[in-house]
BAMAR-360055 format. One record per residue (C-alpha): residue in one letter; y negated, z negated, x. Coordinates in steps of 0.001 Angstrom, whole numbers, padded with zeros to 6 digits, always signed. Each point is the difference from the previous one (the first is absolute). Example, Ala and Ser with C-alpha at 12.3 -4.5 7.8 and 13.67 -1.06 7.14 Angstrom:
% BAMAR-360055
A+004500-007800+012300;S-003440+000660+001370;
This chain:
% BAMAR-360055
X+035646+067566+070229;X+002740+002895+000202;X-001384+003495+000393;X+002002+002601-000876;X-001081+003799+000924;X+000617+002320-003370;X+000205+003664+000871;X+000142+002832-002445;X+001192+003381+000152;X-001555+001984-003081;X-000670+003208-001925;X-002492-000657-002758;X-001671-003243+000517;X+003022-002085-002284;X+001941-001165+003475;X-003473-001206+001402;X-000807-002116-003233;X+003228-001873-000408;X-000828-001115+003901;X-003271-000863-001199;X+001572-001752-002582;X+002739-001935+002554;X-003139-000858+001878;X-001812-002026-002572;X+002732-001421-001591;X+001399-001021+003825;X-003623-001743+000600;X-000125-001999-003256;X+003074-002252+000908;X-002016-000237+003642;X+002200+003226+002026;X-002804+001574+002040;X+001443+004398-000654;X-001874+002403+001714;X+000677+003552-001991;X-000106+003238+002254;X+000753+003818-000659;X+003411+000831+002088;X-002236+002890+001953;X-002143-002251+001196;X+002403-002381+000870;X+002111+000470+003851;X+003282-001167+000011;X+000073-001384+003566;X-002669-002962-002117;X+003320-000316-001786;X+001584-001838+002357;X-002551-002765+000500;X+000225-000499-004170;X+001577-002540-001553;X+000709+000103-003671;X-001023+003792-000947;X+000435+001299-003536;X+000515+003775-000854;X-001637+001531-002616;X+000842+003877-000715;X+000487+002799-002624;X+002811+002625-000276;X-001810+003479-000223;X+001866+003318-001268;X+003370+000080+000457;X-000385-003692+001957;X-001688+001478+002966;X-002274-003062+001846;X-003946+000680-001264;X-002050+000952+001927;X-002299-002691+001331;X+004496-001356+000763;X+001338+002708+002147;X-002159+000191+003526;X+001384-003889-000048;X+003693+000529-001071;X+000077+002688+002928;X-001269-002368+002039;X+002531-002550-000299;X+002435+002506+000701;X-001367+001187+003427;X-001455-003281+001227;X+003128-001687-001719;X-001725-003551+000593;X+001734-003288+000498;X-000655-001583-003355;X+002825-003378+000334;X-002995-002221-000074;X-001240+001591-003281;X-000107-001859-003550;X-000192+002592-003284;X+000057+001115-003375;X-000155+003213-001789;X-001592+000820-003394;X+000182+003433-000512;X-000864+002185-003038;X+001682+003079-001280;X+001362+001903-003493;X+003612-000896-001288;X-000078+003284-001684;X+000146+002091+003603;X+003860-000830+001946;X-001961-001075+003274;X-001729-002944-002135;X-001904-002690+002881;X+001558+002166+002905;X-003082-000636+002497;X+000162-003536-000733;X+004384+000533+000284;X-000636+001960+003138;X-003160-002399+001754;X+002325-003164-000292;X+002749+001670+001784;X-001445+001108+002734;X-002414-002790+000531;X+003666-002466-000386;X+001381+002298+002521;X-002648-000427+002735;X+000653-003752-000539;X-001991-001470-003153;X+000844-002176-002463;X-000211+000089-003447;X-000600-002831-002298;X+000028+000413-004012;X+001320+002891-002131;X-002018+003656+000593;X-002235-000140-002883;X+000135+003103-001741;X-002561+001554-003372;X+001533+002333-002121;X-002745+002099-000774;X+002123+001462-003861;X+000460-003987-000745;X-003321-000459-001273;X-000815-002895+002395;X-003352-000650+000647;X+000332+000515+003550;X-002043-003019+001163;X+002037-002684-001805;X+003091+000792+001633;X-002155-000059+003290;X-001031-002944-000718;X+003342-001991-000998;X+002211+002013+002487;X-002631-002181+002564;X-000056-002784-001357;X+004563+000603-000758;X-000861+000568+004247;X-002204-002658+001176;X+001495-002616-002173;X-003792+000095-001382;X+000448-002646-003024;
């Protein structure tokens, strides 16, 4: 069974809900997923993980949500070698803002600059679309992980 670490950064809890939805979708396909808040996960542990899913909302005018600020800061300060890391990314945002999904785009850029390789396209949910968040996340997970 594969193991995937699912890290979320959230302001209101929606990104945590998405992380749980992703984990449940993976579990149903026989892939173990461990969900953790970014604020409770050390960037030093990233270099030991093989596959990670980053999930974060964008807060305010394009900022990281509260639970992702320290994690993002540590990535930039510690600058771990992530060349062995494979990651996927899913963002939550509102397309009526100019900074739509800026937080996930910033995280993707940062971990890529540290050597990590992204698999699949970055998933993005638009709160203004009226599409259910769970449906978007589950469909993205199935496509990204090639789950029927």
